C-alpha positions as CSV (number, residue, x, y, z in Angstrom):
1,X,-15.9,-11.5,-10.0
2,X,-11.8,-11.2,-10.2
3,X,-11.0,-8.0,-11.6
4,X,-7.4,-6.7,-13.3
5,X,-7.0,-3.4,-12.0
6,X,-5.9,-0.7,-14.3
7,X,-6.4,2.0,-11.9
8,X,-7.3,3.0,-8.2
9,X,-8.6,6.0,-7.2
10,X,-7.2,6.7,-3.4
11,X,-9.4,7.9,-0.6
12,X,-8.6,10.0,2.4
13,X,-9.3,6.9,4.2
14,X,-6.2,5.1,2.6
15,X,-3.0,7.0,4.1
16,X,-4.9,6.7,7.9
17,X,-5.7,3.3,6.9
18,X,-2.1,2.9,6.0
19,X,-0.4,4.7,9.1
20,X,-2.8,2.8,11.6
21,X,-4.5,5.7,12.3
22,X,-8.1,4.7,12.0
23,X,-9.7,3.5,15.1
24,X,-10.5,-0.5,15.4
25,X,-14.0,-0.4,14.9
26,X,-13.4,1.5,11.2
27,X,-11.6,-1.3,10.3
28,X,-11.9,-4.6,11.6
29,X,-14.9,-6.5,10.0
30,X,-15.1,-3.7,7.5
31,X,-17.0,-5.2,4.1
32,X,-14.1,-2.8,2.6
33,X,-11.6,-5.2,4.1
34,X,-8.5,-4.5,5.3
35,X,-6.8,-3.3,2.4
36,X,-6.3,-0.4,0.4
37,X,-8.8,1.2,-2.1
38,X,-12.2,1.1,-3.1
39,X,-12.8,3.2,-6.1
40,X,-11.3,0.7,-8.9
41,X,-11.8,0.4,-12.4
42,X,-10.5,-2.8,-14.6
43,X,-10.6,-5.4,-17.0
44,X,-13.4,-8.6,-15.9
45,X,-10.9,-11.7,-15.9
46,X,-13.5,-14.4,-14.2
47,X,-17.1,-14.2,-13.3
48,X,-19.1,-16.8,-10.5
49,X,-21.8,-19.4,-11.6
50,X,-24.3,-16.6,-11.0
51,X,-23.5,-13.6,-12.6
52,X,-25.5,-12.4,-15.4
53,X,-23.9,-9.9,-18.0
54,X,-20.9,-9.5,-17.1
55,X,-18.1,-11.5,-19.1
56,X,-14.6,-11.6,-18.9
57,X,-13.1,-9.1,-20.9
58,X,-15.6,-6.3,-20.0
59,X,-14.0,-3.3,-18.5
60,X,-15.8,-2.1,-15.3
61,X,-15.8,0.3,-12.7
62,X,-17.4,0.6,-9.1
63,X,-16.6,-0.5,-5.3
64,X,-13.8,-3.1,-5.3
65,X,-12.2,-3.9,-1.4
66,X,-8.6,-3.8,-1.3
67,X,-8.3,-2.7,-4.8
68,X,-5.1,-1.3,-4.6
69,X,-3.5,-4.5,-6.2
70,X,-2.7,-6.0,-9.2
71,X,-5.8,-8.2,-9.0
72,X,-8.9,-8.1,-6.8
73,X,-12.4,-9.5,-6.4
74,X,-15.8,-7.8,-5.8
75,X,-19.1,-8.4,-6.1
76,X,-20.7,-8.0,-9.7
77,X,-23.6,-6.0,-8.0
78,X,-21.1,-3.6,-7.3
79,X,-19.5,-2.9,-10.2
80,X,-21.1,-1.0,-13.8
81,X,-19.5,-1.2,-17.6
82,X,-17.0,1.3,-18.3
83,X,-18.4,3.3,-21.5
84,X,-16.8,3.5,-24.6
85,X,-14.1,6.2,-25.0
86,X,-13.8,6.8,-21.4
87,X,-10.4,5.4,-19.5
88,X,-9.8,3.3,-16.4
89,X,-8.8,6.4,-14.4
90,X,-11.3,8.8,-15.9
91,X,-14.0,5.7,-14.6
92,X,-12.1,5.0,-11.0
93,X,-12.9,9.0,-10.0
94,X,-17.2,8.0,-10.1
95,X,-17.8,5.2,-7.5
96,X,-17.4,6.7,-3.8
97,X,-17.9,10.3,-4.4
98,X,-21.2,10.1,-6.4
99,X,-22.2,7.2,-5.2
100,X,-22.1,9.0,-1.5
101,X,-23.1,12.5,-3.1
102,X,-26.2,10.7,-4.5
103,X,-27.5,8.7,-1.8
104,X,-26.8,11.2,0.6
105,X,-28.5,14.4,-1.4
106,X,-30.8,13.0,-3.2
107,X,-32.1,9.6,-1.6
108,X,-31.7,11.5,2.2
109,X,-31.6,15.0,1.8
110,X,-34.5,15.0,-1.1
111,X,-32.7,17.9,-2.6
112,X,-34.9,20.0,-5.1
113,X,-35.4,22.8,-7.4
114,X,-34.5,26.3,-5.9
115,X,-32.5,25.1,-3.3
116,X,-29.7,26.1,-1.8
117,X,-26.0,23.7,-0.8
118,X,-22.9,24.8,1.4
119,X,-20.2,22.1,0.6
120,X,-16.9,22.6,2.2
121,X,-14.2,21.0,0.8
122,X,-15.4,21.7,-2.4
123,X,-12.6,21.3,-4.2
124,X,-12.2,17.6,-3.5
125,X,-13.6,14.8,-4.7
126,X,-17.1,14.4,-3.0
127,X,-17.2,18.9,-3.2
128,X,-17.0,18.2,-6.9
129,X,-19.2,15.8,-7.2
130,X,-21.9,17.9,-5.1
131,X,-21.2,20.3,-8.2
132,X,-22.5,18.1,-10.9
133,X,-25.5,16.6,-8.4
134,X,-26.6,20.1,-7.7
135,X,-26.8,21.5,-10.9
136,X,-28.8,17.9,-11.9
137,X,-31.4,19.2,-9.2
138,X,-31.7,22.1,-10.1
139,X,-30.4,23.4,-6.8
140,X,-27.4,26.3,-6.1
141,X,-24.2,25.8,-4.6
142,X,-21.9,28.1,-2.0
143,X,-18.6,26.3,-1.5
144,X,-15.0,26.6,0.7
145,X,-11.9,25.8,-0.4
146,X,-8.8,26.8,1.0
147,X,-6.4,28.0,-1.7
148,X,-7.7,30.9,-4.5
149,X,-6.6,28.3,-7.2
150,X,-9.2,26.1,-5.9
151,X,-11.8,28.6,-5.3
152,X,-11.4,29.5,-9.1
153,X,-11.8,26.3,-10.0
154,X,-14.8,26.0,-8.1
155,X,-16.3,29.4,-9.9
156,X,-15.1,27.9,-13.0
157,X,-17.3,24.5,-12.9
158,X,-20.6,26.5,-11.8
159,X,-20.5,27.4,-8.1
160,X,-23.0,30.6,-7.4
161,X,-20.3,31.9,-4.5
162,X,-17.2,30.3,-3.2
163,X,-15.6,31.2,0.3
164,X,-12.4,30.5,2.2
165,X,-12.5,27.6,4.7
166,X,-9.6,28.3,6.7
167,X,-11.8,30.1,9.5
168,X,-15.1,30.7,10.4
169,X,-15.4,33.7,8.0
170,X,-17.5,32.0,5.6
171,X,-20.2,31.9,8.5
172,X,-21.5,35.6,8.0
173,X,-21.1,35.7,4.5
174,X,-23.6,32.9,4.0
175,X,-25.6,34.7,5.9
176,X,-25.5,37.4,3.8
177,X,-25.7,35.8,0.3
178,X,-28.7,34.1,1.5
179,X,-30.8,37.4,2.6
180,X,-30.1,35.6,6.4
181,X,-32.1,33.1,5.6
182,X,-29.3,30.4,5.7
183,X,-28.9,27.3,3.5
184,X,-31.0,24.1,3.1
185,X,-28.5,21.3,2.8
186,X,-24.7,21.4,4.4
187,X,-22.5,18.9,3.5
188,X,-19.8,19.0,6.4
189,X,-16.8,17.3,6.1
190,X,-14.9,20.3,9.0
191,X,-14.5,19.3,12.5
192,X,-15.1,20.8,16.0
193,X,-16.9,24.2,16.7
194,X,-17.3,24.6,12.5
195,X,-20.3,21.7,13.0
196,X,-22.3,23.9,15.1
197,X,-21.9,26.6,12.9
198,X,-23.2,25.0,10.4
199,X,-26.3,23.7,11.8
200,X,-27.1,27.4,12.5
201,X,-26.6,28.3,8.7
202,X,-29.7,25.8,8.2
203,X,-33.1,27.3,7.5
204,X,-36.3,25.5,8.7
205,X,-36.3,22.4,7.1
206,X,-32.7,22.0,6.6
207,X,-30.9,18.8,6.1
208,X,-27.1,18.4,7.4
209,X,-25.2,15.7,6.0
210,X,-22.5,14.7,7.9
211,X,-19.0,13.4,5.7
212,X,-16.6,13.7,8.1
213,X,-15.9,10.9,10.5
214,X,-13.4,12.5,13.5
215,X,-15.9,13.9,15.8
216,X,-18.0,10.5,15.2
217,X,-14.9,8.3,16.2
218,X,-14.4,10.7,19.1
219,X,-18.0,11.0,20.3
220,X,-18.2,14.0,20.2
221,X,-21.5,16.0,21.6
222,X,-23.6,17.8,19.2
223,X,-26.1,20.9,20.6
224,X,-29.9,20.0,20.1
225,X,-31.3,23.4,20.1
226,X,-30.6,23.9,16.6
227,X,-33.1,21.1,15.8
228,X,-35.9,23.1,17.2
229,X,-35.9,24.6,13.3
230,X,-36.6,20.6,12.1
231,X,-33.7,19.8,11.2
232,X,-32.5,16.5,9.8
233,X,-28.7,15.5,10.5
234,X,-27.6,12.2,8.4
235,X,-24.3,10.6,8.7
236,X,-22.8,8.4,6.3
237,X,-20.7,5.6,5.9
238,X,-20.0,3.6,3.0
239,X,-19.0,0.3,4.9
240,X,-22.6,0.4,6.3
241,X,-24.1,0.7,2.3
242,X,-21.5,-2.2,1.5
243,X,-23.2,-4.4,4.1
244,X,-26.6,-4.1,2.9
245,X,-26.6,-5.7,-1.0
246,X,-29.6,-4.5,-1.8
247,X,-29.0,-0.9,-1.3
248,X,-25.7,-1.1,-2.5
249,X,-27.4,-3.1,-5.8
250,X,-29.9,0.0,-6.0
251,X,-27.2,2.5,-5.8
252,X,-25.0,1.1,-8.2
253,X,-28.1,1.2,-11.0
254,X,-28.7,4.5,-10.3
255,X,-25.4,5.4,-10.9
256,X,-25.1,3.1,-13.8
257,X,-28.2,5.3,-15.0
258,X,-26.8,9.0,-14.7
259,X,-22.8,7.4,-15.8
260,X,-24.6,6.3,-19.4
261,X,-26.4,9.5,-19.4
262,X,-23.6,11.6,-19.1
263,X,-25.2,12.8,-16.2
264,X,-22.0,12.4,-14.0
265,X,-19.5,13.4,-15.3
266,X,-15.3,11.9,-14.7
267,X,-14.0,14.4,-11.9
268,X,-10.8,16.2,-12.5
269,X,-8.0,13.9,-11.3
270,X,-4.5,13.8,-11.1
271,X,-2.9,10.3,-11.7
272,X,0.2,8.3,-10.3
273,X,1.4,4.5,-11.7
274,X,2.0,2.6,-9.5
275,X,6.0,2.8,-8.8
276,X,5.3,6.1,-7.6
277,X,2.2,5.4,-5.3
278,X,4.0,7.3,-2.1
279,X,4.1,10.0,-4.1
280,X,0.2,10.3,-4.6
281,X,-0.4,9.2,-0.8
282,X,1.7,12.1,0.2
283,X,0.2,14.4,-2.2
284,X,-3.3,13.3,-0.6
285,X,-2.4,13.8,2.6
286,X,-1.2,17.4,2.4
287,X,-4.5,18.2,-0.1
288,X,-2.7,19.9,-2.8
289,X,-4.6,17.8,-5.2
290,X,-7.8,19.0,-6.9
291,X,-10.4,16.1,-7.2
292,X,-9.3,12.4,-7.2
293,X,-5.5,11.1,-6.9
294,X,-5.3,7.9,-9.6
295,X,-3.3,4.6,-9.2
296,X,-2.4,3.8,-12.6
297,X,-1.0,0.3,-14.0
298,X,0.4,-0.8,-17.2
299,X,-1.9,-2.8,-19.1
300,X,-0.9,-6.7,-19.5
301,X,-1.5,-8.9,-22.2
302,X,-5.0,-9.6,-23.1
303,X,-6.0,-13.3,-22.3
304,X,-6.2,-16.0,-25.6
305,X,-8.9,-18.6,-24.5
306,X,-8.2,-21.8,-24.3
307,X,-4.8,-21.1,-24.0
308,X,-2.3,-19.5,-21.2
309,X,-2.1,-16.0,-20.8
310,X,0.6,-14.5,-22.3
311,X,3.0,-13.7,-19.4
312,X,2.0,-16.8,-17.5
313,X,5.1,-19.2,-16.8
314,X,4.5,-22.7,-18.5
315,X,6.8,-25.3,-18.4
316,X,8.2,-28.7,-20.5
317,X,6.3,-31.3,-18.5
318,X,8.6,-33.5,-21.0
319,X,12.1,-32.3,-19.6
320,X,13.7,-31.7,-16.1
321,X,14.7,-29.1,-13.7
322,X,17.5,-29.0,-11.6
323,X,17.3,-27.4,-8.2
324,X,20.2,-27.1,-5.8
325,X,19.2,-26.6,-2.6
326,X,16.3,-28.0,-3.8
327,X,15.7,-30.7,-0.6
328,X,14.7,-28.1,2.3
329,X,13.8,-24.7,2.6
330,X,13.0,-22.2,-0.1
331,X,14.4,-25.0,-2.9
332,X,11.9,-27.9,-1.6
333,X,9.1,-24.8,-1.9
334,X,10.5,-24.1,-5.4
335,X,10.5,-27.9,-6.4
336,X,6.3,-27.8,-5.8
337,X,6.3,-24.6,-7.9
338,X,7.8,-25.8,-10.4
339,X,5.5,-28.4,-10.2
340,X,2.4,-26.3,-10.3
341,X,3.8,-24.5,-13.5
342,X,4.5,-27.9,-15.1
343,X,7.2,-29.5,-14.5
344,X,6.8,-33.4,-14.3
345,X,10.6,-34.5,-14.0
346,X,13.1,-32.6,-10.7
347,X,16.4,-33.4,-10.2
348,X,16.8,-31.9,-6.5
349,X,20.4,-31.4,-5.3
350,X,22.2,-31.5,-2.2
351,X,25.5,-32.7,-0.6
352,X,23.3,-35.8,1.4
353,X,20.9,-36.1,-1.3
354,X,18.6,-39.2,-0.7
355,X,19.6,-38.8,3.1
356,X,18.9,-35.3,3.4
357,X,16.2,-35.3,6.7
358,X,12.8,-34.4,5.3
359,X,13.9,-36.2,1.9
360,X,12.0,-38.6,1.6
361,X,8.2,-37.4,2.9
362,X,9.2,-34.6,0.2
363,X,9.2,-36.9,-3.1
364,X,6.9,-38.8,-1.5
365,X,4.5,-35.5,-1.8
366,X,5.8,-34.7,-5.1
367,X,4.9,-38.3,-6.5
368,X,1.5,-38.1,-5.6
369,X,1.1,-35.3,-7.5
370,X,2.5,-37.2,-10.4
371,X,6.0,-35.8,-10.2
372,X,9.1,-37.9,-10.8
373,X,11.3,-36.4,-8.4
374,X,14.8,-37.8,-8.1
375,X,17.3,-36.4,-5.4
376,X,21.0,-36.3,-6.0
377,X,23.6,-36.4,-3.9
378,X,26.7,-34.0,-5.3
379,X,28.3,-30.2,-4.0
380,X,27.4,-28.1,-6.4
381,X,31.2,-26.6,-6.2
382,X,32.1,-29.9,-7.9
383,X,32.7,-30.1,-11.5
384,X,32.8,-33.6,-11.5
385,X,29.9,-34.2,-9.8
386,X,28.1,-31.9,-11.3
387,X,28.8,-33.2,-14.8
388,X,27.7,-36.5,-13.6
389,X,23.9,-35.4,-12.3
390,X,23.4,-33.9,-16.1
391,X,24.3,-36.2,-17.7
392,X,22.6,-38.9,-15.3
393,X,19.5,-36.9,-16.4
394,X,19.9,-36.4,-19.5
395,X,20.1,-40.1,-19.7
396,X,16.8,-41.3,-18.6
397,X,15.7,-39.3,-21.5
398,X,14.1,-36.0,-20.0
399,X,16.8,-34.0,-20.9
400,X,17.8,-30.9,-19.0
401,X,15.5,-27.7,-19.4
402,X,15.8,-25.5,-16.8
403,X,18.2,-24.5,-13.6
404,X,16.8,-23.0,-10.5
405,X,19.9,-21.8,-8.2
406,X,19.2,-22.0,-4.4
407,X,22.2,-23.5,-2.6
408,X,23.6,-21.6,-0.3
409,X,25.7,-21.7,2.9
410,X,25.6,-19.2,5.9
411,X,27.9,-18.1,8.5
412,X,27.3,-14.6,10.0
413,X,30.0,-12.4,11.3
414,X,31.6,-9.5,11.7
415,X,34.3,-8.9,8.8
416,X,37.1,-8.4,11.2
417,X,36.4,-12.2,12.4
418,X,35.8,-14.0,8.8
419,X,38.8,-15.9,7.8
420,X,39.5,-16.5,4.0
421,X,38.4,-20.0,4.9
422,X,35.2,-18.8,6.2
423,X,34.1,-16.0,3.5
424,X,35.1,-18.9,0.7
425,X,33.1,-21.6,2.2
426,X,29.9,-18.9,2.1
427,X,30.9,-18.0,-1.3
428,X,31.5,-21.2,-2.8
429,X,28.3,-22.4,-3.3
430,X,26.1,-19.1,-4.3
431,X,29.1,-17.7,-6.6
432,X,31.4,-20.9,-7.4
433,X,27.8,-23.2,-8.3
434,X,26.3,-20.8,-10.5
435,X,29.6,-20.4,-12.4
436,X,29.5,-24.4,-13.0
437,X,26.2,-24.5,-13.8
438,X,26.6,-21.5,-16.4
439,X,29.9,-23.1,-18.0
440,X,28.2,-26.7,-17.7
441,X,25.0,-25.8,-19.9
442,X,26.5,-23.4,-22.4
443,X,25.6,-25.8,-25.2
444,X,22.1,-26.4,-24.7
445,X,18.8,-24.5,-24.2
446,X,17.3,-24.1,-21.4
447,X,13.7,-22.4,-20.4
448,X,15.1,-20.5,-17.5
449,X,17.8,-20.0,-15.6
450,X,17.0,-18.6,-12.3
451,X,19.4,-17.9,-9.3
452,X,18.6,-16.7,-5.6
453,X,19.7,-13.3,-4.6
454,X,19.3,-11.7,-1.9
455,X,18.4,-7.9,-1.1
456,X,21.7,-8.0,0.5
457,X,23.7,-7.6,-2.4
458,X,22.3,-3.9,-2.5
459,X,22.1,-2.8,1.1
460,X,24.3,-4.8,2.8
461,X,24.0,-6.5,6.2
462,X,26.0,-6.2,9.3
463,X,27.8,-9.7,9.7
464,X,26.7,-10.8,6.6
465,X,29.4,-9.6,3.6
466,X,30.2,-12.7,2.3
467,X,26.8,-13.7,1.3
468,X,26.1,-10.5,0.3
469,X,29.1,-11.0,-2.2
470,X,28.4,-13.8,-3.5
471,X,24.6,-12.7,-4.0
472,X,26.0,-10.2,-6.1
473,X,27.8,-12.2,-8.4
474,X,24.6,-13.8,-8.7
475,X,23.4,-10.8,-10.2
476,X,26.4,-9.9,-12.5
477,X,26.1,-13.3,-13.5
478,X,22.6,-13.2,-15.0
479,X,23.5,-9.9,-16.8
480,X,26.4,-11.6,-18.4
481,X,24.1,-14.5,-19.4
482,X,21.6,-12.0,-20.9
483,X,24.0,-10.1,-22.8
484,X,25.1,-13.1,-24.5
485,X,21.6,-14.4,-25.4
486,X,21.3,-16.5,-22.8
487,X,18.3,-16.6,-20.0
488,X,19.1,-15.6,-17.1
489,X,17.3,-14.0,-13.7
490,X,18.4,-13.1,-10.5
491,X,15.7,-13.0,-8.1
492,X,16.9,-11.1,-4.8
493,X,14.4,-11.5,-1.9
494,X,13.9,-10.0,1.1
495,X,13.7,-12.3,4.1
496,X,11.4,-14.9,3.9
497,X,9.0,-16.3,6.6
498,X,8.3,-20.0,7.3
499,X,11.0,-21.9,5.6
500,X,14.8,-21.1,5.5
501,X,17.4,-19.7,7.0
502,X,15.7,-16.6,8.9
503,X,12.8,-19.0,10.3
504,X,15.3,-22.0,10.6
505,X,17.3,-19.2,13.2
506,X,14.5,-17.7,14.7
507,X,15.1,-14.0,13.2
508,X,11.8,-13.0,12.3
509,X,11.9,-10.5,14.9
510,X,14.8,-9.2,14.4
511,X,14.2,-8.9,10.9
512,X,10.8,-6.8,11.5
513,X,12.8,-4.5,14.2
514,X,15.3,-3.9,11.3
515,X,12.7,-2.8,9.3
516,X,12.7,-6.0,6.5
517,X,9.8,-7.7,6.9
518,X,8.8,-11.5,5.8
519,X,7.7,-12.4,2.8
520,X,5.9,-15.8,2.7
521,X,7.2,-18.8,0.3
522,X,4.5,-18.3,-2.1
523,X,4.6,-14.4,-2.4
524,X,8.4,-14.7,-3.3
525,X,7.8,-17.9,-5.7
526,X,5.0,-15.9,-7.6
527,X,7.2,-13.4,-7.9
528,X,9.7,-15.5,-9.3
529,X,6.9,-16.8,-12.1
530,X,5.9,-12.9,-13.2
531,X,9.8,-11.9,-13.7
532,X,11.0,-15.1,-15.5
533,X,7.5,-14.6,-17.9
534,X,8.4,-11.0,-18.2
535,X,11.8,-11.7,-19.0
536,X,13.3,-9.6,-16.3
537,X,17.2,-9.8,-15.5
538,X,17.4,-8.8,-12.0
539,X,14.7,-7.7,-9.4
540,X,14.0,-7.5,-5.8
541,X,10.6,-8.5,-3.9
542,X,10.4,-7.4,0.1
543,X,8.5,-5.4,2.2
544,X,10.5,-2.6,3.6
545,X,9.8,-0.1,6.2
546,X,13.0,2.3,4.9
547,X,12.5,5.3,7.8
548,X,13.6,2.2,10.6
549,X,15.9,0.1,8.0
550,X,18.3,3.2,7.5
551,X,18.9,3.6,11.0
552,X,20.7,-0.1,10.2
553,X,22.0,-0.2,7.2
554,X,24.5,2.4,6.3
555,X,24.3,1.6,2.6
556,X,20.8,3.4,2.5
557,X,22.2,6.6,3.1
558,X,24.0,6.6,-0.2
559,X,22.7,9.2,-3.0
560,X,21.0,6.4,-5.2
561,X,18.6,5.9,-2.4
562,X,17.6,9.4,-1.8
563,X,14.1,9.0,-3.6
564,X,13.7,5.5,-1.5
565,X,14.2,6.1,1.6
566,X,12.7,8.9,4.1
567,X,15.3,11.7,5.7
568,X,17.4,11.4,8.6
569,X,14.8,12.5,11.5
570,X,14.9,12.8,15.4
571,X,13.6,9.1,15.4
572,X,16.3,7.5,15.0
573,X,16.7,4.7,17.3
574,X,20.1,6.6,18.6
575,X,18.2,9.7,18.5
576,X,15.1,8.4,20.5
577,X,17.3,6.7,22.8
578,X,19.3,10.3,23.3
579,X,16.3,12.6,23.2
580,X,14.0,9.8,25.8
581,X,17.6,9.9,28.5
582,X,17.8,13.4,28.8
583,X,14.0,13.7,29.7
584,X,14.7,11.5,32.2
585,X,17.1,13.6,33.7
586,X,15.2,16.8,33.9
587,X,12.8,18.2,36.3
588,X,8.5,17.8,35.0
589,X,8.5,21.6,33.3
590,X,12.0,21.5,31.9
591,X,11.0,18.1,30.0
592,X,7.7,18.9,28.7
593,X,9.6,22.0,27.3
594,X,12.1,20.2,25.4
595,X,9.2,17.5,24.3
596,X,7.2,20.9,23.0
597,X,10.5,22.3,21.1
598,X,10.9,18.7,19.9
599,X,7.1,18.8,19.0
600,X,7.0,22.3,16.9
601,X,10.2,20.2,15.2
602,X,8.1,17.4,13.7
603,X,5.4,19.9,13.0
604,X,7.1,22.3,11.4
605,X,8.9,19.3,8.9
606,X,4.7,18.1,8.7
607,X,3.8,21.7,7.9
608,X,6.8,22.4,5.5
609,X,6.9,25.8,7.4
610,X,10.2,27.4,9.4
611,X,10.2,26.2,13.2
612,X,10.1,29.5,14.6
613,X,6.5,30.0,13.1
614,X,5.1,27.4,15.6
615,X,3.9,28.9,18.8
616,X,3.6,26.7,21.5
617,X,0.4,28.2,22.9
618,X,-1.5,28.6,19.6
619,X,-4.3,25.6,18.6
620,X,-2.5,23.2,16.1
621,X,-5.3,23.8,13.8
622,X,-4.2,27.6,13.4
623,X,-1.1,26.1,11.2
624,X,-3.9,24.5,8.7
625,X,-3.0,20.8,10.0
626,X,-6.0,19.2,8.6
627,X,-7.1,15.9,9.7
628,X,-4.5,13.8,7.1
629,X,-1.6,16.5,8.4
630,X,-2.4,16.2,11.7
631,X,-2.3,12.0,11.3
632,X,1.5,12.5,9.6
633,X,2.2,14.6,12.7
634,X,1.3,12.1,15.0
635,X,2.8,9.0,13.4
636,X,5.9,11.4,13.4
637,X,5.4,11.8,17.2
638,X,4.5,8.2,17.8
639,X,7.8,7.4,16.5
640,X,10.0,9.6,17.7
641,X,8.6,9.2,21.3
642,X,7.5,5.3,21.1
643,X,4.4,6.5,22.9
644,X,0.7,5.2,22.3
645,X,-1.0,8.1,20.2
646,X,-4.4,8.1,18.6
647,X,-6.2,11.1,16.7
648,X,-8.2,11.5,19.9
649,X,-5.1,12.7,21.8
650,X,-4.2,15.5,19.0
651,X,-7.7,16.6,19.9
652,X,-6.9,16.5,23.5
653,X,-4.1,18.4,23.3
654,X,-5.4,21.0,21.7
655,X,-2.2,23.4,21.3
656,X,1.9,22.0,21.3
657,X,2.0,22.8,24.7
658,X,-0.8,20.9,26.1
659,X,0.1,17.9,23.4
660,X,3.5,17.7,25.0
661,X,1.9,17.3,28.5
662,X,0.6,14.0,27.4
663,X,3.3,12.9,26.0
664,X,5.3,13.7,28.8
665,X,2.3,11.2,31.3
666,X,2.4,8.8,28.6
667,X,6.4,8.6,28.6
668,X,5.7,7.8,32.3
669,X,8.9,9.9,33.4
670,X,10.3,10.2,37.6
671,X,7.7,13.2,38.9
672,X,5.8,13.6,35.3
673,X,3.3,15.6,37.3
674,X,3.6,19.0,35.8
């Protein structure tokens, strides 16, 4: 079924996936997909032919692969209806946490009345779900948490005892609280030596539920001696549940029943609008949240049956739509897109008209779709020629109803090398052409006046000052038209793949290396449709890695980008080159010391503490470096030294000094043996 997403709760898997730190086996062939988000709540928009019991318009929540999007698809058996009175954000807190807990505690561990559960990270989503599940089963909970605030919350919510998870001091306390007997079930998310201590805390016939993934992916061994007490070890992987339709359906059915009865209730959560998703990821990475972190989407208008959905671009099949630069590149793709939205008469303008390369093939493809497209030879800056095209269009009986201005001329060069003529040649089709189109259509009621701008109008681009100026004019003209009550939308694209200037000149790799990743034409045009339908004046669309782009685009250092672009770091290309050059000239021991110092600076930034507190001889876990903060540290170190690093490497280098030696070896510097 197809869902329009309204709320998505994040899981720890999401920031790790986003930063490329999950091992390949955790991503490839996963039924959860390669996208972000699994806990989804939304509105059913369409169902498959075999779906029973759900219909368009139903509010549902459940397991939704790649849920962090405006729309997603999932199996009907993976979702349930949201009870009346429950919000989408509340519903999104349920699926992964409660399916995990119910399956492991009830189905596998067979938790019973009077038993005791020890759960680590009790203030997280799973820990809070354990509290509810254990209460339903008549069991008591001993929980650990890392801050006093979280421990107070757990006491308020019914935990029998709450301990500190930041050290192994919980071990003797658990023995004391259980009269030396230990607990019946451990729900574990700690790694390393904590696993052995938790196994020792189990009484005979105890059950160990492993929810962490770090030790499993690292293939770390588990000592078997504790198992002589007839212990059971269970590791949970949501992928395996998703791969079994029968198990998934059974769990979802029980989950539905528990929610309907009120046995399971929404978890505490913090919500962020989609525009602030980066803040949400940082909150999760630093474990500063309680319960769930939920991304919410503004609700869209409800659909009207048998009529186009509100907010959908629909064009007049009897009118004509003019596309400048319409016989090649993105302009030609735009012609097909207009046809997709109902246009049946197109005027495609270029300086060469019917003689343009590819023009006959384009017109033929459009004709096969029932679209009458005519190629016109005219310079968009020639007022007489442009007026003649408009008059010819009107004479067909299908009057001009809309304009897409895609014409452009490129001539990249440093500003110091641009003559007045070269600058004017780039500016003319963008600015002068748009001004003429605006003036020649002032007496008409147009459906759309769409112009193609560029991110260069906002960020600039070395060698494209004239092009940036032309795009800035388009955006100013659009706002002027809007102020006069006329339609106008300027779409400021990032670089586009497959067709157009970037693809034609082979600049895809260069753009990506600058942090400007490419949009497909389909993605750009889909966005254009949404902007037009929403009545947007000026908006941009692109994929940007701001941390990389800021080192090549000086405008990104301006204060207005402060909340968008990460602050400067050692990992700029210039800073990296300087550091690596310095290291290459140092003796091995001095190079390792230099690397250690840089790593300490990175770690202090991640932990938001003083670099002086970073003792290179202490295990990094002693600083409070959990798996998510460790991930952030790895990404920073990987960017700084341009070497391949993985979570297993951080485990191998338990101190900053050890990790520095590992980095030194990976750099392959002369005399790297230390």
